[in-house]
N, C-alpha and C positions, 0 to 999 in steps of 0.2 A: 497800661498792657494788659490784655486780657490773661485770665489764669491759663495755665497748660490744661488741654484735656485732660477728662478722667481719665481715658484710654491712654493714652500717653503717658501716664504716670503711672499706671496699672503694669504696663510692658516693662516700664524701665525696672520696677520692683519686680518683677517675674524674672528680667534676665539676669539681676541682681542674687537672686535668690538659687536660681538653678545653677550659679557659679558658688554657691558655698555661702554667700552673704547670710549669716545668722540674725541679724538683728539690722531693721532699718529705722532710719529716722526721718521722720518727716517734718521740716520746718519753712516756716514763712514769715515774713514781719508781723504778720495776722495770721495764724493758720485757720483760725475761728471764720475769717472771712472769705475762704474758698469759693471762688465765683460769685461772689456778691456784687461785683461788677456787673456781670453779665445779667444775671437772673434775680438780683435785688433781695436774694435769699442765700444762705449756705448751702452747698453741698458736700461738707466737710464729710458727712454720714455716709454718704452716697459713694465717695471716693473710698473710704476705710473699708465698707461693707464688701468692696469688690477685691481690695487688698486681704480681707480676712479671707476671702473666698478661695483664694491661691491655696495650692495643693502643698507646695513645699513646707518642710520644716524652718518656721524664722518666728520672730516676733517684730513688732515694730511700738514705736513712740514719739510721741507729740512735743513738739515744744514750739514755746509763745502762743498760748492759747487767752486771748483778753477777756476779762470776766463780762463786758458787755456782751460780747456774742456767747458766752459760755453759758448754757441752759441745765437747768434739772432735767430736762429728758435726754440732753447730749449725755448727760452723765450715765443715766441708765439704759441708752444704748453701747456705749462705750463697755459697758459691764458686760453685754452679748457678744463682744467681741473675743474671738477664743485665743487672738494673737496679740492683743494690746496688752502693752505693759503700764500696768497704772500707776504712770508718773505727769505728776500734774506739774505744768510750768506756766504760774499764772502771775503776771506781774501786775498786784494789785496797788502798786503805787503809794496808798497810805490807805488809813480807815476813818480818820474824822471826815464827817461828811461837808463842813466848811472849806476842807482842803480839795475834798475831791470835787464840790464844784467848781473851786478857784482854779482847776485843771481841765474842766470840762469833761469829767469824765462822765459817760451814761449810763451810770451804776449807783447805789449807794450802798451802806453798810449792811442793813439788812438784806439784801442780795449775796453778799461777802460770805454771809454766815451760813446762809443757805446751801451755798456753793460748797461750804469747806465741811458743812455738818453732814451734806448728801454724801460727798465723796468720802468722809470717814466712814460712816455707815454702810456704803456699798462696796468701800474696796478696803477691807481690814487691814490688807499689807500695801497702802500706797505708799508715794513719794511725792510730797509737795514740797516745789519750789516757789519761790516769787522775791521781789524785789520792791524797795520802797525808795521814795525821793524823800531826803531829809532836807531841812530849812527851807521849804518853799515858801515865795514870801505870804504874809500873814499867817506863819504857823505860830499859834500862840502857844504857852507853855500847854493850857488845856488840852490842845490839839495832839502834843507831843506825848502827854501822860496817857490818851486814848491808843497812841501808837504802841506806847510801850506796854500796855495791859493788853492789847491786842495779840503782840508776838508772845507774851509770856504765856497767854491761855491757848494757844492754839500751838504751840511748839512744832514750828515749820521745820521740815527735814532740811532745808537749805534755806539762806536768807541772801540777797546781795543789797547792800545798800548804795545809792548814788547821791553823790552831794548836787544839790541845785546850782546851775549857772546860768545866767543869763544868756539867750541866743537872741541877736539881732531884731530877727524876724518872727519869733515868738511872743505869741501876746502877754506872756507872762512876763517879759520882760518891762513891760509898761505898767506893772502893778507894785502899789507902794507897799510899804512895810515890809522894805526888805531885810532878812535877819543878819546879823554882826557875823564876822567870821569866828568869834571867839564863840558865840553862844551856838554856833554849828557845830564845830569841833567839839565843844563838851556834849552835844546832844548825840554827837556819833560815837562817842565814847562810851557813852550809857547806853544805847542799843547793842555795841558790841559784848559788854559785860553781859546784857539778856540773853543775846544769843548766842554767846560762848557757852555760858551756863546750860542752856537747853541742850547744844551736842552734847556737853560731858555727861548730862543726864541720858541721853538716848543712847552714849557709847557704852555706860555702866550697864544699862539693861540689857545689850547686846550681846555683853561679855558671855562667852560659851555658847551662845545660841550657833545654830546651823545655816549656813547660807549658800547659794550660790552664784558663781561669778567668774569671771575671765582673769587669767594670770595676765598681768601686762608687764613683770619685770620681775626678775629673780636673778639674785647673787648671794653664794653662800647659803646663810643662814635665814637669809631676808626676803621673803615674796611679797609682791604690793599684786592685790585682786582689786578688780572692779566690780562690785559686788552688782547682779544684773540687773536688778531694779534702778539701779543708778547710771547718771548719763555719763559717757565718756568724754573726758577732756571740760568738763564740768564740776562734776561731783568728787569730794574726798575718796580715795581708795583704801580698802583696810590692809595693813601692814601684820603679816602674820609668819608664825615659822613653819617649816617644811613638816614637821610632825601633825600640825593642825589642820593638813589637809586630807579629806576622808576619801575622797575619789582614789581608788587603786590603780595605778599604772606603773609600769616599769621607768619611764623617762618622762616628765612631764616638760611642755613647751609653752613658749608664748602663745597665748591666743587659745589654749585649752581652756574647756569649759568645765568647771569643778567645784565639789562640794566641800567646805571647810568651816573648820570653829573659829571665830574671833577669840 
């Protein structure tokens, strides 16, 4: 099925923002492939350019940007958009080239490193979310150690782990060297410890910093705020006390955009 035309999407965003929607999320099975079925090349940046030129006060974010179609020039273009939220949802799946080849991914770890280094240098205040498939057939201890080192080095803001399961029609179901359940569970537990240690480190560094976000829930002395850079219904929220809200307003309501200290 062909992609929706740029004009159609821009018109929908225009209608949303005219009705006071302050944040627009652009999502597809792979946003970086927008219109490749027609033009054999992505038209995502053309779409974003027109959205960014709309006059209303709003911001937009992208979800599901696959690394094989996300280029360094794309990142440079994203930097020029005034309304772009530097949220990078990129499912790397693994870092070992042995496993990436088995997964039939069209990128290598050099490309992954270049993407991450460019994002971090271009957007000092970015949020990088990724996902990995654990215990893919043939994943050796060496492959797993490489994945551990990768997660430790880059300290991602959000990580999702998925357990490999055979799918009848998938080519991977015919691969040999399946990982035992016991080994798989042990590897998941190891990665969880590393990821949680990264989260704890980031939380300590954020202590007393000032952020902007949206009030999502409040009761008594407890308030939940979604930090502006984080995605709704996906990322963790900040739990704060009312006195930590800096924005001065007589009555705060759910949905209010506020400055606050964590």
